[in-house]
C-alpha positions in Angstrom: -9.4 -13.7 14.8 -9.5 -10.1 13.4 -6.3 -9.2 11.6 -4.6 -5.8 11.4 -6.4 -5.1 8.2 -9.7 -5.6 9.8 -10.5 -8.9 8.0 -11.1 -12.2 9.8 -8.5 -15.0 9.5 -7.1 -17.9 11.4 -4.9 -16.9 14.3 -2.1 -19.1 13.1 -2.2 -17.4 9.7 -2.3 -13.9 11.2 0.6 -14.7 13.6 2.8 -16.0 10.8 2.1 -13.4 8.2 2.7 -10.0 9.9 -0.8 -9.7 11.2 -2.5 -9.7 7.8 -5.3 -11.9 6.4 -4.6 -14.2 3.4 -5.9 -11.7 0.8 -3.9 -8.7 2.1 -0.8 -10.8 2.5 -1.1 -12.1 -1.1 -1.3 -8.5 -2.3 2.0 -7.7 -0.5 3.7 -10.8 -2.0 2.4 -9.7 -5.5 3.9 -6.2 -4.9 7.3 -7.6 -3.9 7.4 -9.8 -7.1 6.3 -6.9 -9.3 9.0 -4.6 -7.9 11.7 -7.2 -8.3 10.7 -8.0 -11.9 10.1 -4.5 -13.2 11.5 -2.0 -10.8 10.3 0.7 -8.5 8.7 3.0 -11.0 6.6 0.2 -12.4 5.3 -0.5 -8.9 4.3 3.2 -8.3 2.5 3.3 -11.7 0.7 0.0 -11.1 -0.7 1.0 -7.7 -1.6 4.5 -8.8 -3.6 3.1 -11.8 -5.1 0.3 -9.8 -6.3 2.5 -6.9 -7.6 5.2 -9.2 -9.6 2.7 -11.3 -11.3 1.2 -8.2 -14.3 2.7 -6.6 -13.3 5.3 -3.9 -15.7 3.8 -1.4 -14.2 0.4 -1.6 -13.1 -0.6 1.9 -10.5 -3.0 0.7 -8.7 -0.3 -1.2 -8.6 2.0 1.8 -7.2 -0.9 3.9 -4.6 -1.6 1.3 -3.6 2.1 1.2 -3.3 2.1 5.0 -1.1 -1.0 4.9 1.1 0.4 2.1 1.4 3.7 3.9 2.6 2.0 7.2 4.9 -0.3 5.2 6.6 2.5 3.3 6.9 4.7 6.4 8.8 1.9 8.1 11.0 1.4 5.1 11.8 5.2 4.9 13.9 4.7 8.1 15.2 1.3 7.2 16.4 2.0 3.7 18.0 5.4 3.4 19.4 4.6 0.0 15.9 4.4 -1.4 14.4 7.5 0.1 13.6 9.1 -3.2 11.5 6.2 -4.3 9.9 5.7 -0.9 8.9 9.4 -0.7 7.4 9.1 -4.2 5.3 6.2 -3.0 4.2 8.0 0.2 3.3 11.1 -1.7 1.1 9.0 -4.0 -0.5 7.2 -1.2 -1.2 10.3 0.9 -2.6 12.1 -2.2 -5.0 9.2 -2.7 -6.1 9.3 1.0 -6.7 13.1 0.9 -7.3 14.2 -2.6 -7.4 17.9 -3.4 -9.2 20.0 -5.9 -7.0 21.6 -8.5 -9.4 24.6 -8.5 -8.4 25.4 -4.9 -4.8 26.1 -6.0 -5.8 29.1 -8.0 
């Protein structure tokens, strides 16, 4: 079965893990543990560095950015007390999806 992320996985796995394949689900579990251990800013820094150091044409990174964007957009409404952090994550993710040229700002 094709999961939300576009990867193929067993139907039972996709149904029990929010529609994600094994690899994408593992990435989200890792994120949750990182955030619990080191805080929100460490998570933002980790993802920004990891995504920037990966090739821009990598489909897995674009899938992951899409997952993270949807995840944090849902959390924005669910957790009003963490809006500053969530907006920081969404800004970072959107800037990675649609990069801009600093020369255009002049």
